[in-house]
PAPATI-880207 format. One record per residue: residue number from 1; residue in three letters; z, y, x of N, C-alpha, C in turn. Coordinates in steps of 0.02 Angstrom, whole numbers. Atoms other than C-alpha are relative to their C-alpha. Example, Ala and Ser with C-alpha at 12.3 -4.5 7.8 and 13.67 -1.06 7.14 Angstrom:
! PAPATI-880207
<pt seq="1" type="ALA" n_z="0" n_y="-59" n_x="45" ca_z="390" ca_y="-225" ca_x="615" c_z="0" c_y="60" c_x="45"/>
<pt seq="2" type="SER" n_z="-3" n_y="-59" n_x="-42" ca_z="357" ca_y="-53" ca_x="684" c_z="37" c_y="55" c_x="-39"/>
This chain:
! PAPATI-880207
<pt seq="1" type="MET" n_z="64" n_y="-32" n_x="13" ca_z="294" ca_y="-1391" ca_x="297" c_z="-7" c_y="60" c_x="46"/>
<pt seq="2" type="SER" n_z="10" n_y="-55" n_x="-48" ca_z="220" ca_y="-1269" ca_x="421" c_z="-24" c_y="63" c_x="-37"/>
<pt seq="3" type="THR" n_z="21" n_y="-64" n_x="28" ca_z="184" ca_y="-1086" ca_x="389" c_z="-76" c_y="6" c_x="3"/>
<pt seq="4" type="PHE" n_z="72" n_y="-8" n_x="3" ca_z="7" ca_y="-1048" ca_x="335" c_z="-19" c_y="71" c_x="21"/>
<pt seq="5" type="PHE" n_z="25" n_y="-64" n_x="-23" ca_z="-82" ca_y="-906" ca_x="427" c_z="-74" c_y="6" c_x="-17"/>
<pt seq="6" type="VAL" n_z="70" n_y="-13" n_x="15" ca_z="-246" ca_y="-830" ca_x="370" c_z="-36" c_y="16" c_x="65"/>
<pt seq="7" type="LYS" n_z="39" n_y="-13" n_x="-60" ca_z="-377" ca_y="-834" ca_x="506" c_z="-48" c_y="58" c_x="-15"/>
<pt seq="8" type="PRO" n_z="45" n_y="-58" n_x="12" ca_z="-489" ca_y="-680" ca_x="530" c_z="-65" c_y="-19" c_x="-34"/>
<pt seq="9" type="ARG" n_z="64" n_y="19" n_x="31" ca_z="-645" ca_y="-776" ca_x="478" c_z="9" c_y="-20" c_x="-73"/>
<pt seq="10" type="GLU" n_z="-13" n_y="20" n_x="70" ca_z="-562" ca_y="-828" ca_x="313" c_z="9" c_y="60" c_x="-46"/>
<pt seq="11" type="VAL" n_z="-10" n_y="-60" n_x="41" ca_z="-536" ca_y="-648" ca_x="254" c_z="-67" c_y="21" c_x="-28"/>
<pt seq="12" type="LYS" n_z="64" n_y="-17" n_x="32" ca_z="-671" ca_y="-606" ca_x="128" c_z="11" c_y="55" c_x="-51"/>
<pt seq="13" type="ASN" n_z="7" n_y="-51" n_x="51" ca_z="-720" ca_y="-470" ca_x="5" c_z="61" c_y="46" c_x="-8"/>
<pt seq="14" type="LYS" n_z="-52" n_y="-51" n_x="3" ca_z="-605" ca_y="-323" ca_x="36" c_z="-6" c_y="39" c_x="-65"/>
<pt seq="15" type="GLN" n_z="-2" n_y="-37" n_x="63" ca_z="-554" ca_y="-239" ca_x="-126" c_z="13" c_y="74" c_x="14"/>
<pt seq="16" type="TRP" n_z="-12" n_y="-72" n_x="-6" ca_z="-551" ca_y="-50" ca_x="-149" c_z="44" c_y="22" c_x="-58"/>
<pt seq="17" type="GLN" n_z="-46" n_y="-25" n_x="51" ca_z="-407" ca_y="32" ca_x="-241" c_z="-1" c_y="76" c_x="-1"/>
<pt seq="18" type="VAL" n_z="-2" n_y="-73" n_x="7" ca_z="-406" ca_y="210" ca_x="-308" c_z="71" c_y="21" c_x="-14"/>
<pt seq="19" type="VAL" n_z="-68" n_y="-26" n_x="7" ca_z="-242" ca_y="305" ca_x="-290" c_z="-4" c_y="74" c_x="-17"/>
<pt seq="20" type="ASP" n_z="-2" n_y="-71" n_x="19" ca_z="-211" ca_y="470" ca_x="-379" c_z="62" c_y="31" c_x="31"/>
<pt seq="21" type="ALA" n_z="-55" n_y="-31" n_x="-36" ca_z="-104" ca_y="584" ca_x="-270" c_z="30" c_y="59" c_x="-37"/>
<pt seq="22" type="ARG" n_z="-24" n_y="-60" n_x="36" ca_z="-73" ca_y="719" ca_x="-401" c_z="74" c_y="-7" c_x="-16"/>
<pt seq="23" type="GLY" n_z="-71" n_y="-3" n_x="15" ca_z="112" ca_y="763" ca_x="-408" c_z="44" c_y="-49" c_x="38"/>
<pt seq="24" type="GLN" n_z="-40" n_y="49" n_x="-38" ca_z="169" ca_y="631" ca_x="-282" c_z="22" c_y="29" c_x="67"/>
<pt seq="25" type="VAL" n_z="-27" n_y="-24" n_x="-64" ca_z="275" ca_y="661" ca_x="-127" c_z="-38" c_y="-34" c_x="57"/>
<pt seq="26" type="VAL" n_z="44" n_y="24" n_x="-53" ca_z="176" ca_y="642" ca_x="35" c_z="26" c_y="-63" c_x="34"/>
<pt seq="27" type="GLY" n_z="-27" n_y="57" n_x="-36" ca_z="292" ca_y="521" ca_x="126" c_z="3" c_y="-63" c_x="-41"/>
<pt seq="28" type="ARG" n_z="-5" n_y="59" n_x="43" ca_z="322" ca_y="404" ca_x="-19" c_z="-69" c_y="-28" c_x="-17"/>
<pt seq="29" type="LEU" n_z="68" n_y="22" n_x="13" ca_z="137" ca_y="399" ca_x="-60" c_z="-30" c_y="-32" c_x="62"/>
<pt seq="30" type="ALA" n_z="26" n_y="28" n_x="-63" ca_z="94" ca_y="367" ca_x="123" c_z="28" c_y="-69" c_x="13"/>
<pt seq="31" type="ALA" n_z="-29" n_y="66" n_x="-9" ca_z="214" ca_y="220" ca_x="127" c_z="-34" c_y="-52" c_x="-44"/>
<pt seq="32" type="LYS" n_z="35" n_y="47" n_x="45" ca_z="129" ca_y="140" ca_x="-24" c_z="-70" c_y="-15" c_x="25"/>
<pt seq="33" type="ILE" n_z="69" n_y="9" n_x="-24" ca_z="-44" ca_y="169" ca_x="49" c_z="-1" c_y="-43" c_x="63"/>
<pt seq="34" type="SER" n_z="0" n_y="40" n_x="-62" ca_z="3" ca_y="97" ca_x="219" c_z="13" c_y="-74" c_x="-13"/>
<pt seq="35" type="ARG" n_z="-11" n_y="70" n_x="18" ca_z="67" ca_y="-62" ca_x="137" c_z="-64" c_y="-32" c_x="-27"/>
<pt seq="36" type="ILE" n_z="63" n_y="26" n_x="26" ca_z="-99" ca_y="-82" ca_x="46" c_z="-50" c_y="-11" c_x="56"/>
<pt seq="37" type="LEU" n_z="48" n_y="4" n_x="-56" ca_z="-201" ca_y="-48" ca_x="204" c_z="16" c_y="-58" c_x="47"/>
<pt seq="38" type="SER" n_z="-19" n_y="54" n_x="-46" ca_z="-101" ca_y="-171" ca_x="309" c_z="1" c_y="-68" c_x="-33"/>
<pt seq="39" type="GLY" n_z="3" n_y="64" n_x="35" ca_z="-105" ca_y="-305" ca_x="174" c_z="68" c_y="-29" c_x="-17"/>
<pt seq="40" type="LYS" n_z="-67" n_y="26" n_x="14" ca_z="83" ca_y="-321" ca_x="152" c_z="13" c_y="-10" c_x="-74"/>
<pt seq="41" type="ASN" n_z="-7" n_y="11" n_x="72" ca_z="61" ca_y="-316" ca_x="-36" c_z="-35" c_y="-64" c_x="-23"/>
<pt seq="42" type="ASN" n_z="35" n_y="62" n_x="17" ca_z="-45" ca_y="-475" ca_x="-31" c_z="43" c_y="-60" c_x="16"/>
<pt seq="43" type="THR" n_z="-39" n_y="60" n_x="-13" ca_z="26" ca_y="-650" ca_x="-38" c_z="-21" c_y="-35" c_x="64"/>
<pt seq="44" type="ASP" n_z="24" n_y="32" n_x="-61" ca_z="-81" ca_y="-705" ca_x="110" c_z="4" c_y="46" c_x="61"/>
<pt seq="45" type="PHE" n_z="-8" n_y="-47" n_x="-56" ca_z="-18" ca_y="-569" ca_x="230" c_z="10" c_y="-38" c_x="65"/>
<pt seq="46" type="THR" n_z="-7" n_y="26" n_x="-68" ca_z="-38" ca_y="-613" ca_x="413" c_z="0" c_y="60" c_x="47"/>
<pt seq="47" type="PRO" n_z="-6" n_y="-60" n_x="-40" ca_z="19" ca_y="-486" ca_x="544" c_z="-59" c_y="13" c_x="47"/>
<pt seq="48" type="HIS" n_z="52" n_y="-10" n_x="-50" ca_z="-123" ca_y="-515" ca_x="668" c_z="-70" c_y="3" c_x="-30"/>
<pt seq="49" type="THR" n_z="65" n_y="1" n_x="33" ca_z="-263" ca_y="-513" ca_x="538" c_z="-4" c_y="58" c_x="-49"/>
<pt seq="50" type="GLU" n_z="9" n_y="-55" n_x="46" ca_z="-335" ca_y="-371" ca_x="436" c_z="-12" c_y="-27" c_x="-70"/>
<pt seq="51" type="THR" n_z="5" n_y="28" n_x="67" ca_z="-298" ca_y="-436" ca_x="262" c_z="7" c_y="53" c_x="-55"/>
<pt seq="52" type="GLY" n_z="-11" n_y="-53" n_x="48" ca_z="-273" ca_y="-267" ca_x="178" c_z="-62" c_y="22" c_x="-38"/>
<pt seq="53" type="ASP" n_z="55" n_y="-27" n_x="40" ca_z="-379" ca_y="-180" ca_x="48" c_z="-17" c_y="70" c_x="23"/>
<pt seq="54" type="GLY" n_z="18" n_y="-69" n_x="-13" ca_z="-469" ca_y="-15" ca_x="60" c_z="31" c_y="45" c_x="-53"/>
<pt seq="55" type="VAL" n_z="-33" n_y="-46" n_x="46" ca_z="-392" ca_y="139" ca_x="-20" c_z="-41" c_y="64" c_x="-4"/>
<pt seq="56" type="ILE" n_z="32" n_y="-64" n_x="13" ca_z="-479" ca_y="290" ca_x="-98" c_z="51" c_y="44" c_x="-34"/>
<pt seq="57" type="VAL" n_z="-50" n_y="-46" n_x="27" ca_z="-359" ca_y="435" ca_x="-126" c_z="-36" c_y="61" c_x="-29"/>
<pt seq="58" type="ILE" n_z="29" n_y="-60" n_x="31" ca_z="-408" ca_y="571" ca_x="-248" c_z="56" c_y="50" c_x="-15"/>
<pt seq="59" type="ASN" n_z="-46" n_y="-55" n_x="14" ca_z="-325" ca_y="739" ca_x="-287" c_z="51" c_y="10" c_x="56"/>
<pt seq="60" type="ALA" n_z="-45" n_y="-9" n_x="-57" ca_z="-251" ca_y="754" ca_x="-112" c_z="25" c_y="72" c_x="6"/>
<pt seq="61" type="LYS" n_z="-22" n_y="-69" n_x="-4" ca_z="-238" ca_y="942" ca_x="-133" c_z="62" c_y="13" c_x="-43"/>
<pt seq="62" type="ASP" n_z="-57" n_y="-9" n_x="45" ca_z="-101" ca_y="916" ca_x="-264" c_z="62" c_y="-40" c_x="20"/>
<pt seq="63" type="VAL" n_z="-59" n_y="36" n_x="-23" ca_z="25" ca_y="820" ca_x="-157" c_z="58" c_y="49" c_x="8"/>
<pt seq="64" type="LEU" n_z="-60" n_y="-41" n_x="-4" ca_z="204" ca_y="884" ca_x="-146" c_z="41" c_y="-19" c_x="61"/>
<pt seq="65" type="VAL" n_z="-52" n_y="15" n_x="-48" ca_z="340" ca_y="896" ca_x="-16" c_z="66" c_y="25" c_x="-29"/>
<pt seq="66" type="THR" n_z="-64" n_y="-18" n_x="28" ca_z="526" ca_y="909" ca_x="-53" c_z="35" c_y="52" c_x="44"/>
<pt seq="67" type="GLY" n_z="-40" n_y="-48" n_x="-38" ca_z="648" ca_y="1044" ca_x="1" c_z="-42" c_y="58" c_x="25"/>
<pt seq="68" type="ASN" n_z="35" n_y="-57" n_x="-30" ca_z="587" ca_y="1182" ca_x="117" c_z="-55" c_y="-22" c_x="48"/>
<pt seq="69" type="LYS" n_z="49" n_y="25" n_x="-48" ca_z="459" ca_y="1073" ca_x="206" c_z="-67" c_y="36" c_x="-5"/>
<pt seq="70" type="ALA" n_z="64" n_y="-35" n_x="5" ca_z="313" ca_y="1175" ca_x="141" c_z="-4" c_y="56" c_x="52"/>
<pt seq="71" type="LYS" n_z="-1" n_y="-52" n_x="-51" ca_z="366" ca_y="1315" ca_x="257" c_z="27" c_y="-25" c_x="67"/>
<pt seq="72" type="GLY" n_z="-33" n_y="23" n_x="-60" ca_z="467" ca_y="1215" ca_x="383" c_z="-35" c_y="-56" c_x="38"/>
<pt seq="73" type="LYS" n_z="35" n_y="56" n_x="-33" ca_z="358" ca_y="1063" ca_x="420" c_z="-55" c_y="27" c_x="44"/>
<pt seq="74" type="MET" n_z="49" n_y="-26" n_x="-48" ca_z="255" ca_y="1098" ca_x="576" c_z="-43" c_y="-56" c_x="27"/>
<pt seq="75" type="TYR" n_z="48" n_y="44" n_x="-32" ca_z="100" ca_y="1011" ca_x="638" c_z="-20" c_y="32" c_x="66"/>
<pt seq="76" type="LYS" n_z="14" n_y="-28" n_x="-66" ca_z="71" ca_y="1032" ca_x="825" c_z="-65" c_y="-28" c_x="27"/>
<pt seq="77" type="PHE" n_z="64" n_y="18" n_x="-31" ca_z="-96" ca_y="1030" ca_x="915" c_z="1" c_y="26" c_x="71"/>
<pt seq="78" type="TYR" n_z="0" n_y="-21" n_x="-70" ca_z="-124" ca_y="1039" ca_x="1102" c_z="-71" c_y="-8" c_x="27"/>
<pt seq="79" type="SER" n_z="69" n_y="0" n_x="-24" ca_z="-291" ca_y="1085" ca_x="1181" c_z="-6" c_y="-32" c_x="69"/>
<pt seq="80" type="GLY" n_z="2" n_y="27" n_x="-67" ca_z="-244" ca_y="1020" ca_x="1354" c_z="4" c_y="54" c_x="53"/>
<pt seq="81" type="TYR" n_z="-4" n_y="-56" n_x="-47" ca_z="-241" ca_y="1192" ca_x="1434" c_z="70" c_y="30" c_x="-3"/>
<pt seq="82" type="PRO" n_z="-65" n_y="-34" n_x="1" ca_z="-85" ca_y="1289" ca_x="1485" c_z="0" c_y="53" c_x="-56"/>
<pt seq="83" type="GLY" n_z="-5" n_y="-47" n_x="56" ca_z="-28" ca_y="1389" ca_x="1334" c_z="-44" c_y="-18" c_x="-59"/>
<pt seq="84" type="GLY" n_z="47" n_y="20" n_x="51" ca_z="-145" ca_y="1290" ca_x="1223" c_z="30" c_y="-37" c_x="-59"/>
<pt seq="85" type="GLN" n_z="-32" n_y="34" n_x="56" ca_z="-16" ca_y="1222" ca_x="1101" c_z="4" c_y="47" c_x="-60"/>
<pt seq="86" type="THR" n_z="-4" n_y="-39" n_x="62" ca_z="-30" ca_y="1285" ca_x="922" c_z="40" c_y="-38" c_x="-51"/>
<pt seq="87" type="GLU" n_z="-39" n_y="30" n_x="54" ca_z="84" ca_y="1254" ca_x="774" c_z="-24" c_y="27" c_x="-66"/>
<pt seq="88" type="ARG" n_z="21" n_y="-19" n_x="67" ca_z="34" ca_y="1257" ca_x="592" c_z="50" c_y="-28" c_x="-51"/>
<pt seq="89" type="THR" n_z="-46" n_y="23" n_x="52" ca_z="145" ca_y="1244" ca_x="438" c_z="-37" c_y="-44" c_x="-50"/>
<pt seq="90" type="PHE" n_z="29" n_y="42" n_x="52" ca_z="117" ca_y="1123" ca_x="295" c_z="-42" c_y="42" c_x="-48"/>
<pt seq="91" type="GLU" n_z="38" n_y="-43" n_x="45" ca_z="62" ca_y="1267" ca_x="183" c_z="-68" c_y="19" c_x="29"/>
<pt seq="92" type="TRP" n_z="62" n_y="-20" n_x="-33" ca_z="-68" ca_y="1324" ca_x="309" c_z="-49" c_y="-59" c_x="2"/>
<pt seq="93" type="MET" n_z="43" n_y="60" n_x="-5" ca_z="-134" ca_y="1146" ca_x="332" c_z="-29" c_y="-18" c_x="-68"/>
<pt seq="94" type="MET" n_z="26" n_y="16" n_x="67" ca_z="-150" ca_y="1120" ca_x="144" c_z="-54" c_y="50" c_x="-21"/>
<pt seq="95" type="ALA" n_z="52" n_y="-50" n_x="16" ca_z="-249" ca_y="1282" ca_x="128" c_z="-63" c_y="-13" c_x="41"/>
<pt seq="96" type="GLU" n_z="56" n_y="10" n_x="-45" ca_z="-360" ca_y="1237" ca_x="277" c_z="-36" c_y="-67" c_x="-14"/>
<pt seq="97" type="ASP" n_z="28" n_y="67" n_x="10" ca_z="-384" ca_y="1048" ca_x="253" c_z="50" c_y="-41" c_x="-40"/>
<pt seq="98" type="PRO" n_z="-49" n_y="34" n_x="42" ca_z="-293" ca_y="967" ca_x="105" c_z="7" c_y="-75" c_x="15"/>
<pt seq="99" type="THR" n_z="-4" n_y="71" n_x="-12" ca_z="-330" ca_y="791" ca_x="166" c_z="39" c_y="-17" c_x="63"/>
<pt seq="100" type="TYR" n_z="-30" n_y="14" n_x="-66" ca_z="-250" ca_y="809" ca_x="339" c_z="71" c_y="-25" c_x="-5"/>
<pt seq="101" type="ALA" n_z="-71" n_y="19" n_x="3" ca_z="-67" ca_y="796" ca_x="289" c_z="9" c_y="-73" c_x="-21"/>
<pt seq="102" type="LEU" n_z="-6" n_y="69" n_x="23" ca_z="-90" ca_y="632" ca_x="197" c_z="-28" c_y="-49" c_x="52"/>
<pt seq="103" type="MET" n_z="28" n_y="43" n_x="-53" ca_z="-203" ca_y="557" ca_x="332" c_z="49" c_y="-6" c_x="59"/>
<pt seq="104" type="HIS" n_z="-47" n_y="-2" n_x="-56" ca_z="-77" ca_y="608" ca_x="466" c_z="62" c_y="-44" c_x="-15"/>
<pt seq="105" type="ALA" n_z="-59" n_y="38" n_x="19" ca_z="69" ca_y="530" ca_x="370" c_z="-15" c_y="-75" c_x="-2"/>
<pt seq="106" type="VAL" n_z="18" n_y="71" n_x="4" ca_z="-21" ca_y="365" ca_x="336" c_z="-13" c_y="-28" c_x="70"/>
<pt seq="107" type="LYS" n_z="15" n_y="23" n_x="-68" ca_z="-83" ca_y="352" ca_x="516" c_z="64" c_y="-13" c_x="39"/>
<pt seq="108" type="GLY" n_z="-64" n_y="10" n_x="-34" ca_z="96" ca_y="369" ca_x="577" c_z="36" c_y="-63" c_x="-23"/>
<pt seq="109" type="MET" n_z="-34" n_y="59" n_x="27" ca_z="149" ca_y="221" ca_x="469" c_z="-38" c_y="-65" c_x="13"/>
<pt seq="110" type="LEU" n_z="39" n_y="60" n_x="-17" ca_z="14" ca_y="100" ca_x="529" c_z="14" c_y="-21" c_x="72"/>
<pt seq="111" type="PRO" n_z="-11" n_y="23" n_x="-69" ca_z="23" ca_y="-6" ca_x="688" c_z="-39" c_y="42" c_x="50"/>
<pt seq="112" type="LYS" n_z="34" n_y="-38" n_x="-53" ca_z="-20" ca_y="84" ca_x="850" c_z="-38" c_y="-49" c_x="44"/>
<pt seq="113" type="SER" n_z="39" n_y="50" n_x="-37" ca_z="-149" ca_y="-45" ca_x="904" c_z="-72" c_y="4" c_x="-24"/>
<pt seq="114" type="ARG" n_z="69" n_y="2" n_x="22" ca_z="-332" ca_y="-88" ca_x="885" c_z="-5" c_y="-17" c_x="-74"/>
<pt seq="115" type="LEU" n_z="0" n_y="19" n_x="70" ca_z="-292" ca_y="-167" ca_x="718" c_z="18" c_y="60" c_x="-45"/>
<pt seq="116" type="GLY" n_z="-18" n_y="-60" n_x="37" ca_z="-209" ca_y="-6" ca_x="658" c_z="-57" c_y="50" c_x="-4"/>
<pt seq="117" type="LYS" n_z="58" n_y="-45" n_x="-1" ca_z="-362" ca_y="94" ca_x="709" c_z="-53" c_y="-23" c_x="-49"/>
<pt seq="118" type="ARG" n_z="48" n_y="26" n_x="49" ca_z="-471" ca_y="-21" ca_x="604" c_z="25" c_y="10" c_x="-71"/>
<pt seq="119" type="MET" n_z="-28" n_y="-10" n_x="67" ca_z="-352" ca_y="-6" ca_x="457" c_z="-10" c_y="71" c_x="-25"/>
<pt seq="120" type="ILE" n_z="5" n_y="-70" n_x="22" ca_z="-358" ca_y="184" ca_x="454" c_z="-72" c_y="18" c_x="-20"/>
<pt seq="121" type="THR" n_z="69" n_y="-14" n_x="20" ca_z="-548" ca_y="177" ca_x="438" c_z="-13" c_y="-20" c_x="-72"/>
<pt seq="122" type="HIS" n_z="8" n_y="20" n_x="70" ca_z="-524" ca_y="98" ca_x="266" c_z="39" c_y="45" c_x="-48"/>
<pt seq="123" type="LEU" n_z="-33" n_y="-50" n_x="42" ca_z="-432" ca_y="252" ca_x="202" c_z="-48" c_y="58" c_x="-9"/>
<pt seq="124" type="LEU" n_z="45" n_y="-56" n_x="17" ca_z="-542" ca_y="381" ca_x="115" c_z="39" c_y="48" c_x="-44"/>
<pt seq="125" type="VAL" n_z="-40" n_y="-49" n_x="36" ca_z="-455" ca_y="541" ca_x="59" c_z="-46" c_y="57" c_x="-23"/>
<pt seq="126" type="TYR" n_z="40" n_y="-54" n_x="29" ca_z="-536" ca_y="670" ca_x="-56" c_z="46" c_y="51" c_x="-33"/>
<pt seq="127" type="PRO" n_z="-44" n_y="-51" n_x="28" ca_z="-459" ca_y="837" ca_x="-106" c_z="-3" c_y="5" c_x="-76"/>
<pt seq="128" type="GLY" n_z="7" n_y="-4" n_x="73" ca_z="-525" ca_y="833" ca_x="-285" c_z="-2" c_y="-68" c_x="-32"/>
<pt seq="129" type="SER" n_z="2" n_y="63" n_x="36" ca_z="-548" ca_y="701" ca_x="-417" c_z="-67" c_y="-36" c_x="6"/>
<pt seq="130" type="GLU" n_z="66" n_y="30" n_x="-8" ca_z="-731" ca_y="667" ca_x="-374" c_z="-4" c_y="-37" c_x="67"/>
<pt seq="131" type="HIS" n_z="13" n_y="37" n_x="-62" ca_z="-778" ca_y="534" ca_x="-246" c_z="-65" c_y="-39" c_x="-8"/>
<pt seq="132" type="PRO" n_z="66" n_y="34" n_x="5" ca_z="-945" ca_y="450" ca_x="-204" c_z="4" c_y="-76" c_x="4"/>
<pt seq="133" type="HIS" n_z="-7" n_y="73" n_x="-10" ca_z="-876" ca_y="271" ca_x="-202" c_z="12" c_y="-37" c_x="-66"/>
<pt seq="134" type="THR" n_z="-11" n_y="33" n_x="64" ca_z="-882" ca_y="225" ca_x="-386" c_z="-32" c_y="-70" c_x="-1"/>
<pt seq="135" type="ALA" n_z="32" n_y="66" n_x="-1" ca_z="-998" ca_y="78" ca_x="-347" c_z="47" c_y="-53" c_x="28"/>
<pt seq="136" type="GLN" n_z="-46" n_y="49" n_x="-29" ca_z="-867" ca_y="-7" ca_x="-237" c_z="57" c_y="-15" c_x="-48"/>
<pt seq="137" type="VAL" n_z="-56" n_y="9" n_x="45" ca_z="-728" ca_y="20" ca_x="-363" c_z="-21" c_y="-40" c_x="-61"/>
<pt seq="138" type="ASN" n_z="25" n_y="37" n_x="58" ca_z="-832" ca_y="-41" ca_x="-511" c_z="-19" c_y="-72" c_x="18"/>
<pt seq="139" type="ALA" n_z="17" n_y="68" n_x="-21" ca_z="-893" ca_y="-192" ca_x="-412" c_z="62" c_y="-43" c_x="5"/>
<pt seq="140" type="ASN" n_z="-63" n_y="38" n_x="-4" ca_z="-712" ca_y="-243" ca_x="-382" c_z="24" c_y="-22" c_x="-68"/>
<pt seq="141" type="LYS" n_z="-24" n_y="17" n_x="67" ca_z="-673" ca_y="-240" ca_x="-567" c_z="-38" c_y="-58" c_x="-30"/>
<pt seq="142" type="SER" n_z="40" n_y="52" n_x="32" ca_z="-816" ca_y="-354" ca_x="-616" c_z="1" c_y="-66" c_x="39"/>
<pt seq="143" type="THR" n_z="4" n_y="61" n_x="-39" ca_z="-811" ca_y="-479" ca_x="-472" c_z="65" c_y="-16" c_x="36"/>
<pt seq="144" type="ARG" n_z="-64" n_y="12" n_x="-33" ca_z="-626" ca_y="-487" ca_x="-431" c_z="20" c_y="-73" c_x="-10"/>
<pt seq="145" type="THR" n_z="-18" n_y="71" n_x="3" ca_z="-596" ca_y="-670" ca_x="-392" c_z="49" c_y="-15" c_x="55"/>
<pt seq="146" type="ARG" n_z="-48" n_y="22" n_x="-50" ca_z="-458" ca_y="-756" ca_x="-298" c_z="-33" c_y="-52" c_x="44"/>
<pt seq="147" type="LYS" n_z="25" n_y="51" n_x="-45" ca_z="-498" ca_y="-859" ca_x="-146" c_z="33" c_y="-66" c_x="-19"/>
<pt seq="148" type="PRO" n_z="-33" n_y="63" n_x="14" ca_z="-467" ca_y="-1044" ca_x="-174" c_z="53" c_y="-15" c_x="52"/>
<pt seq="149" type="ALA" n_z="-53" n_y="17" n_x="-46" ca_z="-309" ca_y="-1110" ca_x="-96" c_z="-26" c_y="-48" c_x="52"/>
<pt seq="150" type="PRO" n_z="22" n_y="47" n_x="-51" ca_z="-329" ca_y="-1204" ca_x="68" c_z="12" c_y="-72" c_x="-22"/>
<pt seq="151" type="ALA" n_z="-4" n_y="70" n_x="22" ca_z="-350" ca_y="-1392" ca_x="51" c_z="70" c_y="-29" c_x="9"/>
<pt seq="152" type="HIS" n_z="-66" n_y="29" n_x="-12" ca_z="-181" ca_y="-1431" ca_x="127" c_z="54" c_y="32" c_x="-44"/>
<pt seq="153" type="ALA" n_z="-49" n_y="-34" n_x="42" ca_z="-93" ca_y="-1309" ca_x="8" c_z="-8" c_y="-18" c_x="-74"/>
<pt seq="154" type="GLN" n_z="11" n_y="17" n_x="70" ca_z="-166" ca_y="-1378" ca_x="-154" c_z="41" c_y="-61" c_x="-19"/>
<pt seq="155" type="LYS" n_z="-39" n_y="57" n_x="24" ca_z="-58" ca_y="-1494" ca_x="-257" c_z="-48" c_y="-53" c_x="-28"/>
<pt seq="156" type="GLU" n_z="41" n_y="54" n_x="28" ca_z="-127" ca_y="-1662" ca_x="-305" c_z="9" c_y="-3" c_x="-76"/>
<pt seq="157" type="LYS" n_z="-2" n_y="5" n_x="73" ca_z="-171" ca_y="-1678" ca_x="-489" c_z="1" c_y="-73" c_x="-20"/>
<pt seq="158" type="LYS" n_z="-7" n_y="70" n_x="21" ca_z="-118" ca_y="-1838" ca_x="-575" c_z="-23" c_y="-9" c_x="-71"/>
């Protein structure tokens, strides 16, 4: 029996999952989110096809880091000019933009290709518990259906 691969035109109705980041460690949470975005949690995962779901992260301002990373973890930015490199700590980044640390961690765990760039667009991070995407999440709950198995994968009924 040959391996079944999902073709890009067969991927339908992307689901949206809400993840609460309150009290979770940034790296471990980012690993879970990247698996959902890439589709590795689905049974029909295919590496060259975008089979993953969309993720809405709420309470991003309440993520944690272990050890002394709050003061020791540095984010570097470079403007392109001589002397234009700046460094910011995790604490400073959380005060300035609470969504950046999680977005940065997830982006680092996705493929560095066109497919990875499309995957990161399906990640929506919000610092608080409010988000404007309740229609997508509620639509998933009411119309969540499985795709029928391909004809060659269905067992004959006797």
